[in-house]
C-alpha positions as CSV (number, residue, x, y, z in Angstrom):
1,X,-31.4,-90.4,33.3
2,X,-34.4,-88.2,32.3
3,X,-34.1,-84.7,30.8
4,X,-35.0,-83.0,34.1
5,X,-32.1,-84.9,35.7
6,X,-29.8,-83.7,32.9
7,X,-30.9,-80.1,33.4
8,X,-30.3,-80.3,37.1
9,X,-26.7,-81.4,36.4
10,X,-26.3,-78.6,33.7
11,X,-27.6,-76.0,36.2
12,X,-25.2,-77.3,38.8
13,X,-22.4,-76.9,36.2
14,X,-23.4,-73.3,35.5
15,X,-23.4,-72.4,39.2
16,X,-20.0,-74.2,39.6
17,X,-18.6,-72.2,36.7
18,X,-20.0,-69.0,38.1
19,X,-18.5,-69.5,41.6
20,X,-15.2,-70.7,40.2
21,X,-14.8,-67.5,38.0
22,X,-16.7,-64.9,39.9
23,X,-15.2,-66.3,43.2
24,X,-11.7,-65.0,42.5
25,X,-13.3,-62.0,40.9
26,X,-15.0,-61.1,44.2
27,X,-11.9,-62.0,46.1
28,X,-9.7,-59.5,44.2
29,X,-12.4,-56.8,44.8
30,X,-12.2,-57.6,48.6
31,X,-8.4,-57.5,48.5
32,X,-8.4,-54.0,47.1
33,X,-8.8,-52.9,50.7
34,X,-7.2,-55.8,52.6
35,X,-4.0,-56.2,50.4
36,X,-3.4,-53.0,48.5
37,X,-1.5,-50.3,50.4
38,X,-2.2,-47.4,48.1
39,X,-4.2,-46.4,45.0
40,X,-1.5,-47.5,42.6
41,X,-1.6,-51.0,44.0
42,X,-5.4,-51.0,44.0
43,X,-5.2,-50.2,40.3
44,X,-3.0,-53.2,39.8
45,X,-5.5,-55.5,41.5
46,X,-8.4,-54.0,39.5
47,X,-6.5,-54.5,36.3
48,X,-5.9,-58.2,37.0
49,X,-9.7,-58.7,36.6
50,X,-10.6,-55.7,34.4
51,X,-10.7,-57.7,31.1
52,X,-12.6,-60.7,32.5
53,X,-15.0,-59.6,35.3
54,X,-18.0,-59.0,33.0
55,X,-17.5,-62.3,31.1
56,X,-17.5,-64.1,34.5
57,X,-21.0,-62.8,35.1
58,X,-22.3,-64.5,32.0
59,X,-22.4,-67.7,34.0
60,X,-24.8,-66.1,36.5
61,X,-27.1,-65.0,33.7
62,X,-27.0,-68.4,32.2
63,X,-27.7,-70.2,35.5
64,X,-30.6,-67.9,36.3
65,X,-32.1,-68.2,32.8
66,X,-31.7,-72.0,32.8
67,X,-33.4,-72.3,36.1
68,X,-36.3,-70.1,35.0
69,X,-36.8,-72.1,31.8
70,X,-36.0,-75.7,33.1
71,X,-37.5,-75.4,36.6
72,X,-40.0,-72.5,36.7
73,X,-41.5,-73.6,40.1
74,X,-38.0,-73.7,41.6
75,X,-37.2,-70.2,40.2
76,X,-40.5,-68.8,41.4
77,X,-40.2,-70.1,44.9
78,X,-36.5,-69.2,45.2
79,X,-36.9,-65.6,44.0
80,X,-40.0,-64.9,45.9
81,X,-38.7,-66.5,49.2
82,X,-35.2,-65.1,48.9
83,X,-36.4,-61.8,47.4
84,X,-34.5,-59.4,49.7
85,X,-31.1,-61.1,49.8
86,X,-31.2,-61.6,46.0
87,X,-32.2,-58.0,45.5
88,X,-29.2,-56.9,47.6
89,X,-27.0,-59.1,45.4
90,X,-28.5,-57.7,42.2
91,X,-28.0,-54.1,43.3
92,X,-24.5,-54.9,44.5
93,X,-23.6,-56.4,41.1
94,X,-25.1,-53.4,39.3
95,X,-23.1,-50.9,41.4
96,X,-20.0,-53.1,41.0
97,X,-20.3,-52.9,37.2
98,X,-20.7,-49.2,37.4
99,X,-17.8,-48.8,39.7
100,X,-15.5,-50.6,37.2
101,X,-16.5,-48.3,34.4
102,X,-17.1,-45.0,36.2
103,X,-14.1,-44.8,38.5
104,X,-11.9,-43.6,35.5
105,X,-14.4,-41.1,34.1
106,X,-13.2,-38.2,36.3
107,X,-9.6,-37.3,37.5
108,X,-10.5,-36.3,41.1
109,X,-9.0,-38.5,43.7
110,X,-12.1,-38.4,45.8
111,X,-14.2,-39.6,42.9
112,X,-12.0,-42.6,42.2
113,X,-11.5,-43.4,45.8
114,X,-15.3,-43.5,46.4
115,X,-15.9,-45.9,43.4
116,X,-13.0,-48.1,44.7
117,X,-14.7,-48.2,48.1
118,X,-18.0,-49.2,46.3
119,X,-16.1,-51.9,44.5
120,X,-14.9,-53.4,47.8
121,X,-18.3,-53.5,49.4
122,X,-20.1,-54.8,46.3
123,X,-17.6,-57.6,46.1
124,X,-17.8,-58.5,49.8
125,X,-21.6,-58.4,50.2
126,X,-22.5,-60.8,47.3
127,X,-19.6,-63.1,48.4
128,X,-21.3,-63.5,51.8
129,X,-24.9,-63.5,50.6
130,X,-24.4,-66.2,48.0
131,X,-23.3,-68.6,50.8
132,X,-26.3,-67.6,52.9
133,X,-28.6,-68.3,49.9
134,X,-27.1,-71.7,49.1
135,X,-26.9,-72.7,52.7
136,X,-30.7,-72.2,52.9
137,X,-31.3,-74.1,49.7
138,X,-29.4,-77.1,51.1
139,X,-30.8,-76.9,54.6
140,X,-34.3,-76.4,53.4
141,X,-36.9,-73.6,54.0
142,X,-40.5,-73.3,55.0
143,X,-42.4,-74.4,51.8
144,X,-46.1,-75.2,52.1
145,X,-48.3,-77.7,50.2
146,X,-48.7,-75.2,47.4
147,X,-44.9,-75.1,46.9
148,X,-44.8,-71.5,48.2
149,X,-42.3,-70.0,50.7
150,X,-44.1,-69.1,53.9
151,X,-41.3,-68.0,56.1
152,X,-39.9,-64.5,56.5
153,X,-36.6,-62.9,55.7
154,X,-35.1,-63.5,59.1
155,X,-35.6,-67.3,58.8
156,X,-32.9,-67.1,56.1
157,X,-30.3,-65.9,58.5
158,X,-30.0,-69.1,60.6
159,X,-26.7,-70.5,61.9
160,X,-26.1,-72.9,59.1
161,X,-26.7,-70.3,56.4
162,X,-24.6,-67.7,58.2
163,X,-21.8,-70.2,58.4
164,X,-22.2,-70.9,54.7
165,X,-21.9,-67.1,54.1
166,X,-18.6,-67.0,56.0
167,X,-17.3,-70.0,54.0
168,X,-18.0,-68.4,50.6
169,X,-16.6,-65.1,51.8
170,X,-13.3,-66.5,53.1
171,X,-13.1,-69.1,50.3
172,X,-13.5,-66.4,47.6
173,X,-11.0,-64.2,49.3
174,X,-8.5,-67.0,49.4
175,X,-9.3,-67.8,45.7
176,X,-8.7,-64.2,44.9
177,X,-5.5,-63.9,46.8
178,X,-4.1,-67.0,45.0
179,X,-5.2,-65.5,41.7
180,X,-3.5,-62.2,42.6
181,X,-0.3,-64.0,43.4
182,X,-0.6,-65.7,40.0
183,X,-1.2,-62.5,38.1
184,X,1.2,-60.0,39.7
185,X,4.9,-59.4,40.2
186,X,7.0,-57.9,42.9
187,X,5.9,-57.0,46.4
188,X,2.2,-57.4,45.7
189,X,2.8,-61.0,44.6
190,X,4.6,-61.8,47.9
191,X,2.0,-60.1,50.0
192,X,-0.8,-61.9,48.2
193,X,0.9,-65.2,49.0
194,X,1.0,-64.3,52.7
195,X,-2.6,-63.2,52.8
196,X,-3.6,-66.4,51.0
197,X,-1.9,-68.5,53.7
198,X,-3.7,-66.9,56.6
199,X,-7.1,-66.5,54.9
200,X,-6.7,-70.1,53.6
201,X,-6.2,-71.4,57.1
202,X,-9.4,-69.7,58.3
203,X,-11.2,-71.0,55.3
204,X,-10.2,-74.5,56.0
205,X,-11.6,-74.4,59.5
206,X,-14.9,-72.9,58.4
207,X,-15.2,-75.1,55.3
208,X,-14.7,-78.3,57.2
209,X,-17.4,-77.3,59.8
210,X,-19.9,-76.3,57.1
211,X,-19.4,-79.2,54.8
212,X,-19.4,-81.7,57.6
213,X,-22.6,-80.2,58.9
214,X,-24.2,-80.4,55.4
215,X,-22.9,-84.0,55.1
216,X,-24.3,-85.1,58.4
217,X,-27.7,-83.4,57.8
218,X,-28.4,-84.3,54.2
219,X,-25.4,-86.0,52.8
220,X,-24.9,-89.3,50.9
221,X,-22.0,-91.3,49.5
222,X,-21.5,-89.1,46.5
223,X,-21.5,-85.9,48.5
224,X,-19.0,-87.4,50.9
225,X,-16.6,-88.0,48.0
226,X,-17.0,-84.4,46.8
227,X,-16.4,-83.2,50.4
228,X,-13.2,-85.2,50.6
229,X,-12.0,-83.8,47.3
230,X,-12.8,-80.2,48.4
231,X,-10.9,-80.5,51.7
232,X,-7.9,-82.3,50.1
233,X,-7.7,-79.7,47.3
234,X,-7.8,-76.8,49.9
235,X,-5.0,-78.4,51.8
236,X,-3.0,-78.9,48.5
237,X,-3.7,-75.2,47.6
238,X,-2.2,-74.1,50.9
239,X,0.8,-76.3,50.4
240,X,1.4,-75.1,46.8
241,X,1.0,-71.5,47.9
242,X,3.5,-72.0,50.7
243,X,5.9,-73.4,48.1
244,X,5.4,-70.4,45.8
245,X,3.7,-72.5,43.1
246,X,0.9,-70.1,42.3
247,X,-0.3,-72.0,39.2
248,X,-0.9,-75.2,41.2
249,X,-2.3,-73.3,44.1
250,X,-4.9,-71.6,41.9
251,X,-5.7,-74.9,40.2
252,X,-6.3,-76.5,43.6
253,X,-8.3,-73.6,45.0
254,X,-10.4,-73.8,41.9
255,X,-10.9,-77.5,42.5
256,X,-12.0,-76.7,46.1
257,X,-14.7,-74.3,44.8
258,X,-15.8,-76.9,42.2
259,X,-16.0,-79.8,44.6
260,X,-17.6,-77.8,47.4
261,X,-20.4,-76.5,45.2
262,X,-20.8,-79.9,43.6
263,X,-21.2,-81.4,47.1
264,X,-24.1,-79.0,47.8
265,X,-25.9,-80.0,44.7
266,X,-25.3,-83.7,45.4
267,X,-26.8,-83.3,48.8
268,X,-29.9,-81.7,47.2
269,X,-30.7,-84.3,44.5
270,X,-33.4,-85.2,43.7
271,X,-34.7,-82.2,45.6
272,X,-34.1,-78.6,44.4
273,X,-35.6,-76.9,47.5
274,X,-36.4,-79.1,50.5
275,X,-39.3,-78.2,52.7
276,X,-38.6,-78.1,56.4
277,X,-42.4,-78.3,57.1
278,X,-43.1,-81.5,55.3
279,X,-40.8,-83.6,53.2
280,X,-43.7,-84.3,50.8
281,X,-43.9,-80.5,50.1
282,X,-40.3,-80.3,48.8
283,X,-39.6,-79.1,45.3
284,X,-38.0,-81.9,43.3
285,X,-36.5,-82.2,39.8
286,X,-39.7,-83.9,38.7
287,X,-42.5,-81.7,40.2
288,X,-40.7,-78.4,39.6
289,X,-39.5,-79.0,36.0
290,X,-40.9,-77.7,32.6
291,X,-42.4,-80.1,30.0
292,X,-40.1,-82.6,28.3
293,X,-40.5,-80.8,25.0
294,X,-39.3,-77.5,26.6
295,X,-36.3,-79.3,28.1
296,X,-35.5,-80.9,24.8
297,X,-35.5,-77.6,22.9
298,X,-33.3,-76.1,25.7
299,X,-30.9,-79.0,25.4
300,X,-30.3,-78.3,21.7
301,X,-29.8,-74.5,22.3
302,X,-27.4,-75.2,25.2
303,X,-25.4,-77.7,23.1
304,X,-24.8,-75.0,20.5
305,X,-24.3,-71.9,22.7
306,X,-22.2,-73.3,25.5
307,X,-19.1,-74.3,23.6
308,X,-19.1,-70.9,21.9
309,X,-19.2,-69.1,25.2
310,X,-16.5,-71.3,26.7
311,X,-14.2,-70.7,23.6
312,X,-14.4,-66.9,23.6
313,X,-14.0,-66.7,27.3
314,X,-11.0,-69.0,27.2
315,X,-9.5,-66.9,24.5
316,X,-10.0,-63.8,26.7
317,X,-8.1,-65.3,29.5
318,X,-5.3,-66.4,27.1
319,X,-4.9,-62.9,25.7
320,X,-4.6,-61.3,29.1
321,X,-2.6,-64.1,30.7
322,X,0.6,-62.1,31.6
323,X,1.5,-60.8,35.0
324,X,1.3,-57.1,35.9
325,X,2.8,-54.9,38.6
326,X,2.9,-51.2,39.6
327,X,5.6,-50.6,36.9
328,X,3.1,-51.5,34.2
329,X,0.7,-48.7,35.2
330,X,1.6,-45.2,34.2
331,X,1.4,-42.8,37.2
332,X,-0.5,-40.3,35.1
333,X,-3.2,-42.7,34.0
334,X,-6.5,-42.7,35.8
335,X,-7.2,-46.4,35.5
């Protein structure tokens, strides 16, 4: 295995980590409107992810930075071709971060309600658009002989990509509902389990359609194994949720996310962005990568930094591991 192959795997791992962590993060944000019945319950939900949401986004920064450094042509084509959807995601993430911090800065109910509404929409929109983006990466886009995207923004909203968006939206919502059940007590916990059941069933139908479509279109033996694991884990998560085993349910929903994203990368390799105009114009791990020396320097840096990031993030989750409920939030508090 050459260094550009290794970096393809490492970038896949970074995206898997991002979707695993930010997936339930987005899901909880969506559930602030779908699950919570009043502002007190919304505050409970927000507090389940309050200590960790910003750390989860480190994985996105790492994935984007690694792509830029290891595969500059992939980065350039991706961000120029997908400019508008990625800009919407970026603005949503900025507003989302502001919403977490600013909603408690003033005591007026209207001020806090507006920021909580912003938190809902800026969780829902990226959860959908990430699926659209990765659906297009797997399906392929219009790339010419100069490795430049020559389509328009509407080409990105094709049936396969839209189905991918619905899959990530429902899967992240299910992942968030399971996480909510794991992190809360009382009525919210019971309601989260019921929501997880119904959202999980919808997710299962959409995910099977999307993953089967991807497998038929561009799959191989390795991607078929990953698809099988993803579907089996989703079924196991639903069964565990039904049995009230939130820890196992969250573990299996996490495996679903990991296996599903891994499958998409397995269908891609050795391409990084297939061309629908001519297969010879596709971006691959070899023609889109940086020099071997650059990849070697990056490998040493990643080897040092990655364990440190994982250790401090794991410590954060350990510190804030306990369940919370409405009784843990003082009624006079603004957050």
